[in-house]
Structure formats: structure tokens, C-alpha cells
N, C-alpha and C positions, 0 to 999 in steps of 0.2 A: 511216613509221609513221602519219602522218596519213591516208594512203590506206586503211590497214587499219581505222582507226577509222571512216572514212566508209562503208566497205563492210559493216562489222559493227555498224551503228548500233543494232540491236536488243539485241545483247549489251552494248554500252556503256550503253544506257538501263537495262538490267537491273542492271548493276553499280552505276550511279549511284543507282538506287532502293534497292538493297541497302545501300549505304554510308549513305544518308540514314536508312534504318530502323535500322541498327545504331547510328549516332550518337545517334538519338533514344532508343533502348533504353538505351544506356549513360549518357547525360548527364541524362536526366529523372528526377526523383524521384517524380512523380505516376504512380500506377498506370495511370490511363486513358491518359495520354500514352505510357507504355511499351507498352500494348496496341496503340495506334495505330502505334507503331514496328514491332511484330511483324507487324501487318497489311501495312504497307508492304514489309517484308522478304518476306512470303509472296507478295505480288503480284509482286515482282521475280523470285522463283523460278519462278512460273507463266509470266511473260513469257519468261524464259530457256528454259524447257522447250518452250514453244510455238514459239519462234524456232528452236530446234534441230530440232524435229520437222517443220517446214515444208519441203515438197519442191516446187520450182518445176515447174509444169506437170503436177502429179499430179492424178489424178481420184479421186473418192470410190469406196470399195469397192462401194457400192450401184449404181454406174453400170456395173460390170463385167457382162458377159453370160456366163453359163455354161449348159451344156446342162441341168444339173439345176435351174436356176432357172426357174420358170414363174409367171406372174402368176395370181392367184386370179380365175377368170372369173365365179364366182357366189358368193353368200353361202350358207353352210350353213344348212340348215333341218332341222326335226324329221324330215321324210320321208327325209333322207339317212342318218339313224341307224337307221331301222327296217327 
């Protein structure tokens, strides 16, 4: 079990942050502190989604080369439209 926790450390960090935010939301009576708890929970969800969407060795879509993709060789001018 400890091996799974060490390999999925992003998920563990997201769960810990979410629990901290939820505890802050439930235990605080101050509205500003509750909003801070919501922000911590929100950050935990973003971290979890980003860790699940990460693909090892993947490249950006803009780095793919396709036959229909051509770089713009010159800037358009008024003469091109007339």
C-alpha cells in the first residue's frame, strides 16, 4: 500500500489538500476563512485533474506536423486584398 501512495503522490497531495479545505470549510465560522477553504478545495481539484491528464512522453499538439499546416510566410497587406 505504501508503494501505491509513493507512486501516486500527486493524487495523495490532492486528497490531502481537499481534506484540509473541507475541514476548514466545516469547522470555521468566519466567512473569509470558509472562502479560503473553498479555494484550497478548488486548487486540490485542479491538481487532481492536471495529474490525471498528464501523459508521460507526450508532445504538444502544436508540434505535430500535418500536410495542411503551413507557416505564414509573409504578413498580409492591403495589396493582397485588392
